[in-house]
C-alpha angles and dihedrals in degrees: 000000000000115000114232120230114276111229117239109257124189123192117251110268095023111162128234095262093048091049093049093046092050096046098043105036111021133082120218117230137163131231104241102172138015121191123188105197091161133018095253099037138068132186104213124192119202126184140177143145088249089070095051114116093005117150113245136173128183106273095034115129139218125205115214117207114230122216114280126022127003097302115136138176123215126229135176110224113228091197128032125174111187092187095062097025091238130141136172128211136186111236119200113199104178112138133357130310138100094271093053090045091055093048090051093048100039112129135180112268094034114133118223135180117226135190113215153319090233140145120291110149123022106230098166121125097015118172119261087257113054124179116197122197122192147106139248091308089059098057094093092051092049092050092049093047094048092071093062100030111056089173092061119138119189131201117183134186107211143174096223116029091186095056093039095052090052092051093046091051090052088052094050093255098113092136094060118122110242120198124184113241117240126202093237093049091236088135089071090076088062091047093051091049091051090051092050091051091052095049125102132193091281110035135156117210119208113194119193142153125041114036099220091048091051091051094051095045091046092052091051093050092048090050087056089057099261109161121235092244089060092060128079118175138180123172112212100184148353128197110270094008131101136196100033090144 
């Protein structure tokens, strides 16, 4: 069914810059479905005429404007249909923060303004064997990449292995390696070992998620002799920092 155009809606009291940014750069969409397969995760479907015929590649991002001000949160769609103007994202709502609050409260019929889709992480010309490292914020990317990369191996550091395994199975990533995150980061040794075991002679490594974890994993791979052109990295977050992507 064709999605009708979503009218542009600005919050009461929006300033001149916010109004200009919203009108000139953002696309209006509507939340059409919210699934809660696990307590800390949501599958959110957004749709709108403004997304029809948009160019999209796995790894491209969208930034969803939160209510009030110019604050946005970034997501990697795991499905994008340019014919119907429909996309699906994985929302992770563990802990506090405006992004998590929106994911928890999202409801069908809600209008949202989005920026994108646009490039974020270059995933072109990957080797036949690709190893992706990340966390809960990387699940959408992994699901999108899986369709074009049958040789994809995934290693994730996570807070809740039980919830994460259920979500990954729903996304068709049931063979991913899931490692429980520890406060001292000692689990990263296990993650690095799992990545080494998955690698072949020609392997591309895609490092995403938590910035300090990416740095440590990247150093270990380089120490193994991994060339710079075999590594792609994109930090999504770091404790106490905002706006990494």
